[in-house]
mmJSON file of the N, C-alpha and C atoms, coordinates in Angstrom:
{"data_MODEL":{"atom_site":{
"group_PDB":["ATOM","ATOM","ATOM","ATOM","ATOM","ATOM","ATOM","ATOM","ATOM","ATOM","ATOM","ATOM","ATOM","ATOM","ATOM","ATOM","ATOM","ATOM","ATOM","ATOM","ATOM","ATOM","ATOM","ATOM","ATOM","ATOM","ATOM","ATOM","ATOM","ATOM","ATOM","ATOM","ATOM","ATOM","ATOM","ATOM","ATOM","ATOM","ATOM","ATOM","ATOM","ATOM","ATOM","ATOM","ATOM","ATOM","ATOM","ATOM","ATOM","ATOM","ATOM","ATOM","ATOM","ATOM","ATOM","ATOM","ATOM","ATOM","ATOM","ATOM","ATOM","ATOM","ATOM","ATOM","ATOM","ATOM","ATOM","ATOM","ATOM","ATOM","ATOM","ATOM","ATOM","ATOM","ATOM","ATOM","ATOM","ATOM","ATOM","ATOM","ATOM","ATOM","ATOM","ATOM","ATOM","ATOM","ATOM","ATOM","ATOM","ATOM","ATOM","ATOM","ATOM","ATOM","ATOM","ATOM","ATOM","ATOM","ATOM","ATOM","ATOM","ATOM","ATOM","ATOM","ATOM","ATOM","ATOM","ATOM","ATOM","ATOM","ATOM","ATOM","ATOM","ATOM","ATOM","ATOM","ATOM","ATOM","ATOM","ATOM","ATOM","ATOM","ATOM","ATOM","ATOM","ATOM","ATOM","ATOM","ATOM","ATOM","ATOM","ATOM","ATOM","ATOM","ATOM","ATOM","ATOM","ATOM","ATOM","ATOM","ATOM","ATOM","ATOM","ATOM","ATOM","ATOM","ATOM","ATOM","ATOM","ATOM","ATOM","ATOM","ATOM","ATOM","ATOM","ATOM","ATOM","ATOM","ATOM","ATOM","ATOM","ATOM","ATOM","ATOM","ATOM","ATOM","ATOM","ATOM","ATOM","ATOM","ATOM","ATOM","ATOM","ATOM","ATOM","ATOM","ATOM","ATOM","ATOM","ATOM","ATOM","ATOM","ATOM","ATOM","ATOM","ATOM","ATOM","ATOM","ATOM","ATOM","ATOM","ATOM","ATOM","ATOM","ATOM","ATOM","ATOM","ATOM","ATOM","ATOM","ATOM"],
"id":[1,2,3,4,5,6,7,8,9,10,11,12,13,14,15,16,17,18,19,20,21,22,23,24,25,26,27,28,29,30,31,32,33,34,35,36,37,38,39,40,41,42,43,44,45,46,47,48,49,50,51,52,53,54,55,56,57,58,59,60,61,62,63,64,65,66,67,68,69,70,71,72,73,74,75,76,77,78,79,80,81,82,83,84,85,86,87,88,89,90,91,92,93,94,95,96,97,98,99,100,101,102,103,104,105,106,107,108,109,110,111,112,113,114,115,116,117,118,119,120,121,122,123,124,125,126,127,128,129,130,131,132,133,134,135,136,137,138,139,140,141,142,143,144,145,146,147,148,149,150,151,152,153,154,155,156,157,158,159,160,161,162,163,164,165,166,167,168,169,170,171,172,173,174,175,176,177,178,179,180,181,182,183,184,185,186,187,188,189,190,191,192,193,194,195,196,197,198,199,200,201],
"type_symbol":["N","C","C","N","C","C","N","C","C","N","C","C","N","C","C","N","C","C","N","C","C","N","C","C","N","C","C","N","C","C","N","C","C","N","C","C","N","C","C","N","C","C","N","C","C","N","C","C","N","C","C","N","C","C","N","C","C","N","C","C","N","C","C","N","C","C","N","C","C","N","C","C","N","C","C","N","C","C","N","C","C","N","C","C","N","C","C","N","C","C","N","C","C","N","C","C","N","C","C","N","C","C","N","C","C","N","C","C","N","C","C","N","C","C","N","C","C","N","C","C","N","C","C","N","C","C","N","C","C","N","C","C","N","C","C","N","C","C","N","C","C","N","C","C","N","C","C","N","C","C","N","C","C","N","C","C","N","C","C","N","C","C","N","C","C","N","C","C","N","C","C","N","C","C","N","C","C","N","C","C","N","C","C","N","C","C","N","C","C","N","C","C","N","C","C","N","C","C","N","C","C"],
"label_atom_id":["N","CA","C","N","CA","C","N","CA","C","N","CA","C","N","CA","C","N","CA","C","N","CA","C","N","CA","C","N","CA","C","N","CA","C","N","CA","C","N","CA","C","N","CA","C","N","CA","C","N","CA","C","N","CA","C","N","CA","C","N","CA","C","N","CA","C","N","CA","C","N","CA","C","N","CA","C","N","CA","C","N","CA","C","N","CA","C","N","CA","C","N","CA","C","N","CA","C","N","CA","C","N","CA","C","N","CA","C","N","CA","C","N","CA","C","N","CA","C","N","CA","C","N","CA","C","N","CA","C","N","CA","C","N","CA","C","N","CA","C","N","CA","C","N","CA","C","N","CA","C","N","CA","C","N","CA","C","N","CA","C","N","CA","C","N","CA","C","N","CA","C","N","CA","C","N","CA","C","N","CA","C","N","CA","C","N","CA","C","N","CA","C","N","CA","C","N","CA","C","N","CA","C","N","CA","C","N","CA","C","N","CA","C","N","CA","C","N","CA","C","N","CA","C","N","CA","C","N","CA","C","N","CA","C"],
"label_alt_id":[null,null,null,null,null,null,null,null,null,null,null,null,null,null,null,null,null,null,null,null,null,null,null,null,null,null,null,null,null,null,null,null,null,null,null,null,null,null,null,null,null,null,null,null,null,null,null,null,null,null,null,null,null,null,null,null,null,null,null,null,null,null,null,null,null,null,null,null,null,null,null,null,null,null,null,null,null,null,null,null,null,null,null,null,null,null,null,null,null,null,null,null,null,null,null,null,null,null,null,null,null,null,null,null,null,null,null,null,null,null,null,null,null,null,null,null,null,null,null,null,null,null,null,null,null,null,null,null,null,null,null,null,null,null,null,null,null,null,null,null,null,null,null,null,null,null,null,null,null,null,null,null,null,null,null,null,null,null,null,null,null,null,null,null,null,null,null,null,null,null,null,null,null,null,null,null,null,null,null,null,null,null,null,null,null,null,null,null,null,null,null,null,null,null,null,null,null,null,null,null,null],
"label_comp_id":["MET","MET","MET","ALA","ALA","ALA","ASP","ASP","ASP","GLU","GLU","GLU","LEU","LEU","LEU","LYS","LYS","LYS","THR","THR","THR","ARG","ARG","ARG","THR","THR","THR","ASP","ASP","ASP","ASP","ASP","ASP","GLN","GLN","GLN","LEU","LEU","LEU","ASN","ASN","ASN","GLU","GLU","GLU","GLN","GLN","GLN","LEU","LEU","LEU","GLY","GLY","GLY","GLU","GLU","GLU","LEU","LEU","LEU","LYS","LYS","LYS","ARG","ARG","ARG","GLU","GLU","GLU","GLN","GLN","GLN","PHE","PHE","PHE","ASN","ASN","ASN","LEU","LEU","LEU","ARG","ARG","ARG","PHE","PHE","PHE","GLN","GLN","GLN","ALA","ALA","ALA","ALA","ALA","ALA","THR","THR","THR","ASN","ASN","ASN","GLN","GLN","GLN","LEU","LEU","LEU","GLU","GLU","GLU","LYS","LYS","LYS","PRO","PRO","PRO","SER","SER","SER","ARG","ARG","ARG","ILE","ILE","ILE","ARG","ARG","ARG","GLU","GLU","GLU","VAL","VAL","VAL","ARG","ARG","ARG","ARG","ARG","ARG","THR","THR","THR","ILE","ILE","ILE","ALA","ALA","ALA","ARG","ARG","ARG","ILE","ILE","ILE","LYS","LYS","LYS","THR","THR","THR","LEU","LEU","LEU","GLN","GLN","GLN","SER","SER","SER","GLU","GLU","GLU","ARG","ARG","ARG","SER","SER","SER","ARG","ARG","ARG","ALA","ALA","ALA","ALA","ALA","ALA","GLN","GLN","GLN","THR","THR","THR","LYS","LYS","LYS","ALA","ALA","ALA"],
"label_asym_id":["A","A","A","A","A","A","A","A","A","A","A","A","A","A","A","A","A","A","A","A","A","A","A","A","A","A","A","A","A","A","A","A","A","A","A","A","A","A","A","A","A","A","A","A","A","A","A","A","A","A","A","A","A","A","A","A","A","A","A","A","A","A","A","A","A","A","A","A","A","A","A","A","A","A","A","A","A","A","A","A","A","A","A","A","A","A","A","A","A","A","A","A","A","A","A","A","A","A","A","A","A","A","A","A","A","A","A","A","A","A","A","A","A","A","A","A","A","A","A","A","A","A","A","A","A","A","A","A","A","A","A","A","A","A","A","A","A","A","A","A","A","A","A","A","A","A","A","A","A","A","A","A","A","A","A","A","A","A","A","A","A","A","A","A","A","A","A","A","A","A","A","A","A","A","A","A","A","A","A","A","A","A","A","A","A","A","A","A","A","A","A","A","A","A","A","A","A","A","A","A","A"],
"label_entity_id":["1","1","1","1","1","1","1","1","1","1","1","1","1","1","1","1","1","1","1","1","1","1","1","1","1","1","1","1","1","1","1","1","1","1","1","1","1","1","1","1","1","1","1","1","1","1","1","1","1","1","1","1","1","1","1","1","1","1","1","1","1","1","1","1","1","1","1","1","1","1","1","1","1","1","1","1","1","1","1","1","1","1","1","1","1","1","1","1","1","1","1","1","1","1","1","1","1","1","1","1","1","1","1","1","1","1","1","1","1","1","1","1","1","1","1","1","1","1","1","1","1","1","1","1","1","1","1","1","1","1","1","1","1","1","1","1","1","1","1","1","1","1","1","1","1","1","1","1","1","1","1","1","1","1","1","1","1","1","1","1","1","1","1","1","1","1","1","1","1","1","1","1","1","1","1","1","1","1","1","1","1","1","1","1","1","1","1","1","1","1","1","1","1","1","1","1","1","1","1","1","1"],
"label_seq_id":[1,1,1,2,2,2,3,3,3,4,4,4,5,5,5,6,6,6,7,7,7,8,8,8,9,9,9,10,10,10,11,11,11,12,12,12,13,13,13,14,14,14,15,15,15,16,16,16,17,17,17,18,18,18,19,19,19,20,20,20,21,21,21,22,22,22,23,23,23,24,24,24,25,25,25,26,26,26,27,27,27,28,28,28,29,29,29,30,30,30,31,31,31,32,32,32,33,33,33,34,34,34,35,35,35,36,36,36,37,37,37,38,38,38,39,39,39,40,40,40,41,41,41,42,42,42,43,43,43,44,44,44,45,45,45,46,46,46,47,47,47,48,48,48,49,49,49,50,50,50,51,51,51,52,52,52,53,53,53,54,54,54,55,55,55,56,56,56,57,57,57,58,58,58,59,59,59,60,60,60,61,61,61,62,62,62,63,63,63,64,64,64,65,65,65,66,66,66,67,67,67],
"pdbx_PDB_ins_code":[null,null,null,null,null,null,null,null,null,null,null,null,null,null,null,null,null,null,null,null,null,null,null,null,null,null,null,null,null,null,null,null,null,null,null,null,null,null,null,null,null,null,null,null,null,null,null,null,null,null,null,null,null,null,null,null,null,null,null,null,null,null,null,null,null,null,null,null,null,null,null,null,null,null,null,null,null,null,null,null,null,null,null,null,null,null,null,null,null,null,null,null,null,null,null,null,null,null,null,null,null,null,null,null,null,null,null,null,null,null,null,null,null,null,null,null,null,null,null,null,null,null,null,null,null,null,null,null,null,null,null,null,null,null,null,null,null,null,null,null,null,null,null,null,null,null,null,null,null,null,null,null,null,null,null,null,null,null,null,null,null,null,null,null,null,null,null,null,null,null,null,null,null,null,null,null,null,null,null,null,null,null,null,null,null,null,null,null,null,null,null,null,null,null,null,null,null,null,null,null,null],
"Cartn_x":[0.332,1.481,1.727,0.696,0.853,1.257,0.695,1.055,2.523,2.983,4.388,5.303,4.914,5.728,5.766,4.664,4.601,5.542,5.863,6.735,8.209,8.526,9.93,10.475,11.798,12.448,12.623,13.004,13.207,14.316,15.383,16.486,16.044,15.252,14.756,13.844,13.025,12.137,12.933,13.976,14.809,15.494,15.96,16.625,15.643,14.444,13.451,13.003,12.912,12.527,13.554,14.827,15.877,15.793,15.547,15.426,14.237,13.121,11.92,12.099,12.812,13.055,13.94,14.928,15.764,14.932,14.05,13.194,12.251,11.71,10.818,11.549,12.783,13.607,13.787,14.131,14.324,13.028,11.917,10.632,10.263,10.585,10.307,11.121,12.375,13.202,12.629,12.207,11.632,10.357,9.558,8.321,8.635,9.67,10.028,10.555,11.181,11.744,10.854,9.613,8.634,9.134,9.854,10.348,9.703,8.638,7.995,7.143,7.401,6.66,5.361,5.431,4.249,3.972,3.125,2.814,2.21,1.549,0.935,1.979,3.194,4.254,4.586,4.451,4.718,3.787,2.516,1.534,1.833,2.175,2.485,3.659,4.719,5.91,5.583,4.852,4.506,3.686,2.748,1.898,2.653,3.571,4.373,5.281,5.848,6.66,5.811,4.597,3.706,3.381,3.166,2.887,4.061,5.279,6.469,6.62,6.454,6.598,5.54,4.323,3.257,3.609,4.087,4.467,5.613,6.581,7.7,7.229,6.317,5.835,4.996,4.214,3.448,4.38,5.452,6.408,7.117,7.47,8.179,7.248,5.978,5.012,4.79,4.74,4.56,5.768,6.941,8.154,8.194,7.691,7.682,6.694,5.581,4.594,5.066,5.891,6.432,7.464,8.215,9.312,8.82],
"Cartn_y":[-17.388,-16.739,-17.251,-17.3,-17.769,-19.239,-20.042,-21.461,-21.629,-20.786,-20.825,-20.495,-19.545,-19.16,-20.268,-20.977,-22.021,-23.18,-23.394,-24.512,-24.161,-22.91,-22.492,-22.741,-22.897,-23.098,-21.752,-21.805,-20.568,-19.717,-20.359,-19.613,-18.925,-19.62,-19.024,-17.841,-17.97,-16.869,-15.661,-15.903,-14.794,-14.094,-14.864,-14.298,-13.461,-13.996,-13.267,-12.012,-12.094,-10.929,-9.806,-10.168,-9.171,-8.517,-9.327,-8.79,-7.843,-8.232,-7.398,-6.086,-6.136,-4.896,-3.946,-4.499,-3.656,-3.053,-3.88,-3.386,-2.302,-2.512,-1.514,-0.194,-0.264,0.932,1.667,0.918,1.533,2.124,1.442,1.96,3.26,3.34,4.586,5.74,5.478,6.512,6.927,5.954,6.263,7.084,6.765,7.513,8.944,9.123,10.456,11.327,10.711,11.472,11.425,10.952,10.864,10.043,8.962,8.077,6.702,6.587,5.294,4.918,3.723,3.273,2.567,1.706,0.953,1.233,2.191,2.487,1.291,0.406,-0.75,-1.727,-1.647,-2.556,-2.318,-1.077,-0.775,-1.593,-1.623,-2.376,-3.864,-4.387,-5.817,-6.212,-5.404,-5.708,-5.657,-4.625,-4.477,-5.665,-6.108,-7.228,-8.551,-8.721,-9.949,-10.0,-8.848,-8.783,-9.191,-8.693,-9.037,-10.532,-11.107,-12.554,-13.362,-12.97,-13.697,-13.577,-12.383,-12.192,-12.982,-13.024,-13.798,-15.278,-15.776,-17.178,-17.51,-16.611,-16.831,-16.869,-15.977,-15.969,-17.213,-17.675,-18.909,-20.088,-20.138,-21.252,-21.194,-20.004,-19.905,-20.265,-19.863,-20.236,-21.744,-22.357,-23.811,-24.525,-23.998,-24.608,-24.46,-23.35,-23.14,-24.071,-24.326,-25.194,-26.649,-27.031,-28.396,-28.592,-27.552,-27.677,-27.648],
"Cartn_z":[-7.477,-6.883,-5.462,-4.661,-3.287,-3.26,-4.16,-4.22,-4.592,-5.499,-5.914,-4.741,-3.913,-2.764,-1.713,-1.55,-0.531,-0.825,-2.094,-2.444,-2.296,-2.076,-1.968,-0.572,-0.51,0.782,1.472,2.74,3.502,2.894,2.443,1.828,0.544,-0.256,-1.495,-1.2,-0.148,0.225,0.691,1.487,1.952,0.785,-0.164,-1.338,-2.16,-2.382,-3.155,-2.416,-1.095,-0.298,-0.448,-0.432,-0.631,-2.006,-3.02,-4.383,-4.493,-3.89,-3.959,-3.204,-2.089,-1.347,-2.143,-2.856,-3.721,-4.85,-5.431,-6.498,-5.981,-4.787,-4.194,-3.978,-3.523,-3.328,-4.647,-5.708,-7.027,-7.568,-7.335,-7.799,-7.085,-5.798,-5.072,-5.654,-6.006,-6.626,-7.976,-8.774,-10.081,-9.926,-8.929,-8.704,-8.289,-7.486,-7.02,-8.152,-9.148,-10.262,-11.5,-11.323,-12.422,-13.61,-13.342,-14.396,-14.325,-13.572,-13.354,-14.557,-15.119,-16.292,-15.909,-14.889,-14.462,-12.988,-12.689,-11.286,-10.545,-11.252,-10.602,-10.057,-10.565,-10.113,-8.643,-8.176,-6.761,-5.875,-6.237,-5.456,-5.512,-6.683,-6.826,-5.928,-5.96,-5.169,-3.68,-3.276,-1.859,-1.37,-2.171,-1.769,-1.771,-2.702,-2.715,-1.49,-1.111,0.11,1.312,1.382,2.492,2.496,1.319,1.244,1.773,1.389,1.832,3.338,3.877,5.324,6.09,5.563,6.201,6.209,5.09,4.992,5.953,6.047,6.968,8.415,8.786,10.168,10.46,9.477,9.663,9.892,9.104,9.244,10.592,11.05,12.332,13.483,13.383,14.421,14.442,13.262,13.198,13.791,13.565,14.119,15.629,16.142,17.595,18.283,17.65,18.285,18.274,17.294,17.259,18.365,18.643,19.63,21.06],
"occupancy":[1.0,1.0,1.0,1.0,1.0,1.0,1.0,1.0,1.0,1.0,1.0,1.0,1.0,1.0,1.0,1.0,1.0,1.0,1.0,1.0,1.0,1.0,1.0,1.0,1.0,1.0,1.0,1.0,1.0,1.0,1.0,1.0,1.0,1.0,1.0,1.0,1.0,1.0,1.0,1.0,1.0,1.0,1.0,1.0,1.0,1.0,1.0,1.0,1.0,1.0,1.0,1.0,1.0,1.0,1.0,1.0,1.0,1.0,1.0,1.0,1.0,1.0,1.0,1.0,1.0,1.0,1.0,1.0,1.0,1.0,1.0,1.0,1.0,1.0,1.0,1.0,1.0,1.0,1.0,1.0,1.0,1.0,1.0,1.0,1.0,1.0,1.0,1.0,1.0,1.0,1.0,1.0,1.0,1.0,1.0,1.0,1.0,1.0,1.0,1.0,1.0,1.0,1.0,1.0,1.0,1.0,1.0,1.0,1.0,1.0,1.0,1.0,1.0,1.0,1.0,1.0,1.0,1.0,1.0,1.0,1.0,1.0,1.0,1.0,1.0,1.0,1.0,1.0,1.0,1.0,1.0,1.0,1.0,1.0,1.0,1.0,1.0,1.0,1.0,1.0,1.0,1.0,1.0,1.0,1.0,1.0,1.0,1.0,1.0,1.0,1.0,1.0,1.0,1.0,1.0,1.0,1.0,1.0,1.0,1.0,1.0,1.0,1.0,1.0,1.0,1.0,1.0,1.0,1.0,1.0,1.0,1.0,1.0,1.0,1.0,1.0,1.0,1.0,1.0,1.0,1.0,1.0,1.0,1.0,1.0,1.0,1.0,1.0,1.0,1.0,1.0,1.0,1.0,1.0,1.0,1.0,1.0,1.0,1.0,1.0,1.0],
"B_iso_or_equiv":[0.0,0.0,0.0,0.0,0.0,0.0,0.0,0.0,0.0,0.0,0.0,0.0,0.0,0.0,0.0,0.0,0.0,0.0,0.0,0.0,0.0,0.0,0.0,0.0,0.0,0.0,0.0,0.0,0.0,0.0,0.0,0.0,0.0,0.0,0.0,0.0,0.0,0.0,0.0,0.0,0.0,0.0,0.0,0.0,0.0,0.0,0.0,0.0,0.0,0.0,0.0,0.0,0.0,0.0,0.0,0.0,0.0,0.0,0.0,0.0,0.0,0.0,0.0,0.0,0.0,0.0,0.0,0.0,0.0,0.0,0.0,0.0,0.0,0.0,0.0,0.0,0.0,0.0,0.0,0.0,0.0,0.0,0.0,0.0,0.0,0.0,0.0,0.0,0.0,0.0,0.0,0.0,0.0,0.0,0.0,0.0,0.0,0.0,0.0,0.0,0.0,0.0,0.0,0.0,0.0,0.0,0.0,0.0,0.0,0.0,0.0,0.0,0.0,0.0,0.0,0.0,0.0,0.0,0.0,0.0,0.0,0.0,0.0,0.0,0.0,0.0,0.0,0.0,0.0,0.0,0.0,0.0,0.0,0.0,0.0,0.0,0.0,0.0,0.0,0.0,0.0,0.0,0.0,0.0,0.0,0.0,0.0,0.0,0.0,0.0,0.0,0.0,0.0,0.0,0.0,0.0,0.0,0.0,0.0,0.0,0.0,0.0,0.0,0.0,0.0,0.0,0.0,0.0,0.0,0.0,0.0,0.0,0.0,0.0,0.0,0.0,0.0,0.0,0.0,0.0,0.0,0.0,0.0,0.0,0.0,0.0,0.0,0.0,0.0,0.0,0.0,0.0,0.0,0.0,0.0,0.0,0.0,0.0,0.0,0.0,0.0],
"pdbx_formal_charge":[null,null,null,null,null,null,null,null,null,null,null,null,null,null,null,null,null,null,null,null,null,null,null,null,null,null,null,null,null,null,null,null,null,null,null,null,null,null,null,null,null,null,null,null,null,null,null,null,null,null,null,null,null,null,null,null,null,null,null,null,null,null,null,null,null,null,null,null,null,null,null,null,null,null,null,null,null,null,null,null,null,null,null,null,null,null,null,null,null,null,null,null,null,null,null,null,null,null,null,null,null,null,null,null,null,null,null,null,null,null,null,null,null,null,null,null,null,null,null,null,null,null,null,null,null,null,null,null,null,null,null,null,null,null,null,null,null,null,null,null,null,null,null,null,null,null,null,null,null,null,null,null,null,null,null,null,null,null,null,null,null,null,null,null,null,null,null,null,null,null,null,null,null,null,null,null,null,null,null,null,null,null,null,null,null,null,null,null,null,null,null,null,null,null,null,null,null,null,null,null,null],
"auth_seq_id":[1,1,1,2,2,2,3,3,3,4,4,4,5,5,5,6,6,6,7,7,7,8,8,8,9,9,9,10,10,10,11,11,11,12,12,12,13,13,13,14,14,14,15,15,15,16,16,16,17,17,17,18,18,18,19,19,19,20,20,20,21,21,21,22,22,22,23,23,23,24,24,24,25,25,25,26,26,26,27,27,27,28,28,28,29,29,29,30,30,30,31,31,31,32,32,32,33,33,33,34,34,34,35,35,35,36,36,36,37,37,37,38,38,38,39,39,39,40,40,40,41,41,41,42,42,42,43,43,43,44,44,44,45,45,45,46,46,46,47,47,47,48,48,48,49,49,49,50,50,50,51,51,51,52,52,52,53,53,53,54,54,54,55,55,55,56,56,56,57,57,57,58,58,58,59,59,59,60,60,60,61,61,61,62,62,62,63,63,63,64,64,64,65,65,65,66,66,66,67,67,67],
"auth_comp_id":["MET","MET","MET","ALA","ALA","ALA","ASP","ASP","ASP","GLU","GLU","GLU","LEU","LEU","LEU","LYS","LYS","LYS","THR","THR","THR","ARG","ARG","ARG","THR","THR","THR","ASP","ASP","ASP","ASP","ASP","ASP","GLN","GLN","GLN","LEU","LEU","LEU","ASN","ASN","ASN","GLU","GLU","GLU","GLN","GLN","GLN","LEU","LEU","LEU","GLY","GLY","GLY","GLU","GLU","GLU","LEU","LEU","LEU","LYS","LYS","LYS","ARG","ARG","ARG","GLU","GLU","GLU","GLN","GLN","GLN","PHE","PHE","PHE","ASN","ASN","ASN","LEU","LEU","LEU","ARG","ARG","ARG","PHE","PHE","PHE","GLN","GLN","GLN","ALA","ALA","ALA","ALA","ALA","ALA","THR","THR","THR","ASN","ASN","ASN","GLN","GLN","GLN","LEU","LEU","LEU","GLU","GLU","GLU","LYS","LYS","LYS","PRO","PRO","PRO","SER","SER","SER","ARG","ARG","ARG","ILE","ILE","ILE","ARG","ARG","ARG","GLU","GLU","GLU","VAL","VAL","VAL","ARG","ARG","ARG","ARG","ARG","ARG","THR","THR","THR","ILE","ILE","ILE","ALA","ALA","ALA","ARG","ARG","ARG","ILE","ILE","ILE","LYS","LYS","LYS","THR","THR","THR","LEU","LEU","LEU","GLN","GLN","GLN","SER","SER","SER","GLU","GLU","GLU","ARG","ARG","ARG","SER","SER","SER","ARG","ARG","ARG","ALA","ALA","ALA","ALA","ALA","ALA","GLN","GLN","GLN","THR","THR","THR","LYS","LYS","LYS","ALA","ALA","ALA"],
"auth_asym_id":["A","A","A","A","A","A","A","A","A","A","A","A","A","A","A","A","A","A","A","A","A","A","A","A","A","A","A","A","A","A","A","A","A","A","A","A","A","A","A","A","A","A","A","A","A","A","A","A","A","A","A","A","A","A","A","A","A","A","A","A","A","A","A","A","A","A","A","A","A","A","A","A","A","A","A","A","A","A","A","A","A","A","A","A","A","A","A","A","A","A","A","A","A","A","A","A","A","A","A","A","A","A","A","A","A","A","A","A","A","A","A","A","A","A","A","A","A","A","A","A","A","A","A","A","A","A","A","A","A","A","A","A","A","A","A","A","A","A","A","A","A","A","A","A","A","A","A","A","A","A","A","A","A","A","A","A","A","A","A","A","A","A","A","A","A","A","A","A","A","A","A","A","A","A","A","A","A","A","A","A","A","A","A","A","A","A","A","A","A","A","A","A","A","A","A","A","A","A","A","A","A"],
"auth_atom_id":["N","CA","C","N","CA","C","N","CA","C","N","CA","C","N","CA","C","N","CA","C","N","CA","C","N","CA","C","N","CA","C","N","CA","C","N","CA","C","N","CA","C","N","CA","C","N","CA","C","N","CA","C","N","CA","C","N","CA","C","N","CA","C","N","CA","C","N","CA","C","N","CA","C","N","CA","C","N","CA","C","N","CA","C","N","CA","C","N","CA","C","N","CA","C","N","CA","C","N","CA","C","N","CA","C","N","CA","C","N","CA","C","N","CA","C","N","CA","C","N","CA","C","N","CA","C","N","CA","C","N","CA","C","N","CA","C","N","CA","C","N","CA","C","N","CA","C","N","CA","C","N","CA","C","N","CA","C","N","CA","C","N","CA","C","N","CA","C","N","CA","C","N","CA","C","N","CA","C","N","CA","C","N","CA","C","N","CA","C","N","CA","C","N","CA","C","N","CA","C","N","CA","C","N","CA","C","N","CA","C","N","CA","C","N","CA","C","N","CA","C","N","CA","C","N","CA","C","N","CA","C","N","CA","C"],
"pdbx_PDB_model_num":[1,1,1,1,1,1,1,1,1,1,1,1,1,1,1,1,1,1,1,1,1,1,1,1,1,1,1,1,1,1,1,1,1,1,1,1,1,1,1,1,1,1,1,1,1,1,1,1,1,1,1,1,1,1,1,1,1,1,1,1,1,1,1,1,1,1,1,1,1,1,1,1,1,1,1,1,1,1,1,1,1,1,1,1,1,1,1,1,1,1,1,1,1,1,1,1,1,1,1,1,1,1,1,1,1,1,1,1,1,1,1,1,1,1,1,1,1,1,1,1,1,1,1,1,1,1,1,1,1,1,1,1,1,1,1,1,1,1,1,1,1,1,1,1,1,1,1,1,1,1,1,1,1,1,1,1,1,1,1,1,1,1,1,1,1,1,1,1,1,1,1,1,1,1,1,1,1,1,1,1,1,1,1,1,1,1,1,1,1,1,1,1,1,1,1,1,1,1,1,1,1]
}}}
């Protein structure tokens, strides 16, 4: 999963981050109304969001040190 994220461009990462945040929002609603089918999906989404944000910050720090 992490290797797959590293090969993506910044635009692709931003797009996927937006999709995951929407999914996380929907999962929170499902959990609140007891309609959640896979509770483990919340953890997966949260961790993938964290991986993307970490990768983005690493890339921005690398760009700053080059400049």
